[in-house]
C-alpha positions, 0 to 999 in steps of 0.5 A: 236750857243750855243758857240756864246751865251756862249761867249756873256754872258761871255763877258758881265759878265766880263765887268759888273764885272770890272765896278762894281768892280772899282765903289765899290772899290772907295766907299769902299776906301772912307768909309775906310778913314771915318773909319780911321778918326772916329777911331782917333776921338774916341781915342782922345775923350777917351783919354780926358775922361781919363784925365778929372777927374784927371784934375778936382780934381787937379784944385779943390785941388789946391784951397783948403785951407786944402792943405796949412796946415802946420800940418798933422792934418790939412792936414788930414781934406782934406782926404775926398776931396782926397778920393772923387777925387780917386772915380771920375775915376778908372784910378786915382790911387793916389792923393797927395800934397807936399809943399816947406817945404818937407811935403807930403800927399798921398792917394791911393787905396788899390791895387786890385792885392793881391801881390801888396796889400800884400807889404803894410801889410794892416789890414782887412777892408782897402780901402785906404792907406794914406802916410804922410811925415812931417818935423820939423823946424829943418829938422827932418822928420817923416813918417806915413802910415794910413790904412783907411776904406771906411768910412774914419775911420783910422784902423791902424796908423804906423810909417814908418822911411823908408819913411823919405828919400822921398822928394817931392821937388826933384820930376819932377812933383813938379818942373814942376808945380812950373814953370807955373801957369797952369795944367801940365802933365808928359810924360807917364811912367811905374808906379813902384807899378802896372807896368802899363803905366800912367802919372801924372797931377799936379798944383801949389797951388793958394796961394803961398804967404801963403805956396807953394804947388803942388797938383798931381794925378797919372793916368793909361792909361790901359783902352785906350788899351781896347778902342783900341780893341773895335774900330778896323775896321777889325779883323787883324787891330792894333791900339796903342797910342805912345809917339813921341819918340816911346814908346807904351802907350796903345795897344789892347794887354796888353803884348805889352805895357810893356817889361822886361829888361835884369836885370829883371826890367820892362820898357815901350816897344818901337815900334821898339821892336814889330818886325813889320817893317810895322808900325816901318818904317812908324812911323819914316817917320811920326815923321821925317816930322811932323813939315811940314805944310802939314804933311803926315799921311797916308802910304802904306807898303808892308807886306810878305803876304798883303799890309797894310794901316798905318795912324797916328793922333796926340792926344793933352794932356792938359799941356803935349806933344801930343801923336800919335795914330797909326792904321794899316789895311790890304788892303785885309780886307779894300776891303773885302766888295768890293770883296764880292760885286764883288763875288755876281756879279760873282755868278749872272753872273755864274747863268745866264751863267748856265741857258743859257748853260742848255738850249743849253745842254738840246736840244742836250742832248735829242739826246746824252743822251743814248750815255753818258749813254753807256759811263758811263756804259763802264767807270764803267765796266772799273773800275769794278763797276757793280752797274749801272743797268739803262736801256738805252732807245733810239729811235735809234735801233743801240744804243739800240743794243749796249746798250743790248750787253754792259749790257750782257758784264757787267753781264758776267764780274760781274758773273765771279768776283762774283764767284772768290770773293765768292770762295776766301772767303771760306776756307773749301775745302768741302764747297768751292766746294758747293759754287763754284757749287752754283755760276756756277748754278746761273750764267748759270741759269741752274736747277742743277749741279754735280761737279766730281773730279778725284780720286787719282789713275786717274781711276774714277770720284767721285761726290764731290758736287751736288746742285739744284738751290736756293743753295739746296742739290741735294738729290740723290746718285751719283755713281762714273763714270769710265773713261773707260766708253766711252759711258758716256757724261762725258767721251765724253766731256773729249775725245773731250776736250770741253763742250758737250751737249745732251738730257737728255734721259733715256739712257744718264741718265743711262750711268751716273748712274742717272736714277731717277734724275727727281724725285728729281728735281723741273722740269724734265731735258731735256738737259745735259751739261758736261764740262771737268776741266783741270788744268794749266798743262793740266791734268784732274781735273774733270767734271762739269755736268749741268741740264737744262729744255730747249735746251742749246744755243751755247752761254751758252755752250761757257760760261760754257766752260769759267766758267769751266776753272776758276773753274778748276784753283780754284779747283787746287789752293785749292787742292794745298793748302790742299796738302801743309797743308798735307805735312806740317802736315806730316813734323810735324809728321815726326819731332815727329817721329824722336824725338820718334825714338831718345828717345821714351819717348820724342816722347810720350811727343810731342804727349801728350802735344798737346792734353792737350793744346787743351783741355785747349784752348777749355775750355777757348774758351767755357768760358762765364764768369770769366777771359776768358769770352772774349777769343775766337779762330778762325780756324787760331788760332786752326791751330797755336795751333796745329802746336806750340804744336806738335813742342814745343820740336822740338829743342830736336832733337839737344839734345844729348841723353846721356845728356837727358838720363843721369841716373847716374853722370858718364854716357855719351855715356855709364856709366863710373862707369865701368871704375872706377870698372875696376880700383878697380879691378886693385887695387885689383889685385895689392894688391893680387900680392903684397901679393903673392910676399911677400909670395914668398920672406918671406913666408906666414902668417896669418897676411899678409893674414888678411891684404890682406883681409882687403885691398880688403874689403876696396876697395870693400867698397870704390867702393860701396860708389863711385857707390852709389854716382854715382846714385845721388838719395840723397843729398850728405853731406859734409862728403861724399864730403870729402870722395870722394875727399880723394878717388880720390887721391888714385892711380892706375898704368897704364902701357899702353899708353892711346893715342893709338887707340883713335880718332883724336879729343880725341887725341887733347884733351889729348895733352893739358897735357904732356904725362906721362912716363910708368908705370904711377900712375893715380889718382883713380878719375881724372878731366883732361883737356881732360874732358873739352869740349870748347863751340863753339863761335856760341853757345854763347849768347850775351846780345843783341842776336836777339832772346831776350834770357836771359840765363846764358850760362856755359863757357864749352860745357861739363865738363866730369871730373870724380870727378867733376861729382861725386861731384854733390850734387843732381841729376846727371846733371852738370851745362853744362848738365842742360843747354844743356837740357834747350837749346832745347827750344833755338833751338826750337825757332831758328828753328821755326823762320827760317820757313817762316810761313804764317801770321796766323801761325807767332805766332807759335814760341812764342807759342811753345817757352814759355812753360818753362817761369814762370809768375814771369819772372824767367823762360827761355829762355827769362825771360818773365812774365805773361803779356809778354805771350799770354794766349795760351803760358801760357796754353802750359806751364801748359800742358808741366808741367802736362804731365812731372809730370805724364809721366810713360816713363821717365828713370830717374823718376817715374810718379806722381799720379794724386793727387801728380801732382796737389798738386805740381802744386798748389805750382807752382801757389803759387810760381808764376810759372804758371798762376793761372786763367788757373790752376783753369780752368784746375781744373774746366773743369776737364781736368786732368780727360779727360787726365788721361782716355786716357793716365794714367794707372788706378793705377796712377789715384787716387781720386781727389777733385778739390776744394782741389787744387783750388787757390785763384787768388790774394790771 
């Protein structure tokens, strides 16, 4: 029945809508025809209003006797009349008179456009410009410009020779007016001075027997365009005034009236340049058939998005050729009113239909509403939307039972998800267990609970969480339960591998070690429920124990078993996370231990820098004002700092210790000064042998003995000098360098092949040079090809390397030339050695970037790899500036420097006292090597004191006033 009613309503509404639409469309079409006609009439009337003042003034001036004067003075008497003619209409731009003798007088307004006015160079106060041309009987012409104020007074009189070339008798308006005894109007054209479309109205003087004159006036048509914009019947309609050859005279958009030609000159725009084929094609058809008796002036054109109605009307011009009014209107806008009325009818029809449908639905809904509620509830559960809690009321018992079961299912799923989301949001494992137990107690609606976990040895159950309902702690000491205690309810549930319930008798409570639990609970427990927790491998994780005051139904037991499975997976997952963190931490400590075993002082450095960095980070985190007021650290940030600080020098595991510990210039795996000493010993023995041979051959003498002793003493002195250079303590002078070069040239005799018993790598290096015949005289200090270790291609860095390193890489891996090393001016390291030491930070970044850090630790490579960067961008390995570095990376740089300055376990230097270290760091701040804000925080928080108490011996800690070292930021 309801379907038939709906069909009847729909059919009636459609029929009424069609009839109404046709009627309204006819009415609107008729109205639109009236709109087109009224627009045409308005445009014609406005055009006549533009021309009328000019026609009037020209007729008056044609009869004025002053216009027939043969002198300038006489013609100027008519200037007030000319000015009054200008004031009749703003469309009149100039009024003028020319005669048969070539004389000419023109009065124009000073142009409003400043640029146009400037071309006349008018004096202040100028309102009108009078242009005069006077010819004598001999044909000589004189041109004058008169600048006149609003009262007609001449302000300035200029002679203008350039104006004498103008001859009114050669102008079109002059000759056109001579031919008829009536007013004439020229075709619209572009005025040169104002670049506006206009026309000229002219008439021959009334007394040609005295002197033939022609009076004219220039009219602008720009107000016609404004009128076009005002009479548009619809928003997207277009109205324009055209000549019959297609030139646009007036348009609502002024930019569509004038165009710029290729040579830069302006010209009237033609209709075919508008890129509008709708009006262009219709205009051609209108002009082509306009001579017929019944010319068509209405056209329909198809556009890209709409159908357009195009209409044309002729606009008569007195004394000139007619203009054409063109109007285009989109049909959709013409019929918008009919569409609106039809829509109103449709809305009314829909309202009536809705009312009828509602009546039908209301009756059926009384029966089907509960089913729809259940359907909506089931759909919400499918989308995991548990916000719907409306109670389903129905007199049908079966539907009510279904509603109750669905609601219980919704609550169960919601509680499971709440437990999952709550547990997932907790990061602290200890807090996690409390929250997990709270959610289980709330979900099962029990009174209290204890969560036991197995001990690592698998022998006991230890309570890890104990809670009352309402999320309170259970204030009782819970003992561990041995897994061998088979009498306990906990162990029985494990043995049966499912949840077990029992009465909370005194015996049962004693077996689990909780005889006094009733005293700390709001209500004494009557029943216990134990559910074992197993992980995914079936291994026992723990036991869940719940306390209740009423008997537990089987449904609650099964529900608890299901919850225990979810809880076991959660506990296992969090235990795995904790184990992974512990494993990762052990790897960190193992790396530090490896560095420590490799070089003890480096390992100490790795342990001390984290403490310093954390002290500085904590101080910045606590700041409530100053540059670190907005600085704060999360738990994830602290973990990243911990990892980065411990691993900031992990790349040192790749740095050879003979480079790091290079205490002398000749030291590699061992100190090669011993080889040099042995050469001196050989040279001394050679000297003694030579002396003994001389004594044997020619006898001994005091002179020979003295010479030997001098030579031996000189050799001892030379070696002592070389040994002192090897230490590298002081800067080497040019004299010392020269002496070393001289000593290097001394020779010693080698009689044994130096390629015997060496490794194949050393042998390949020696083979770079030809083998010497024995005995061979060798230089005392040599720089051989075998001392040059080539750098592998894999260790070279391109400018566009993926890590962004900006370091000058030496060509060689090592240069162990003896003379080359001894000639080091200061210190003990060659460029290759220094790069090898600095390269540890390169290796650190490479190693850390290869590690698959989780998202919150992805900043570790940046934090660990920036402690050798400087605030001015001169550090390494990337040349970062302060703005390129995070605050923590800058903190680590300060920690690394302070630890290095004060460390007492360096083999190559002594640790600085506290004051000395701070003074050096002050200079580093001034040199823009370290962050001044962090250094001041380092002083203000007295971090150096906390560090000194823990790591520095008393004799190294001297009195320090932090104000003596504080640096003014920006100063």
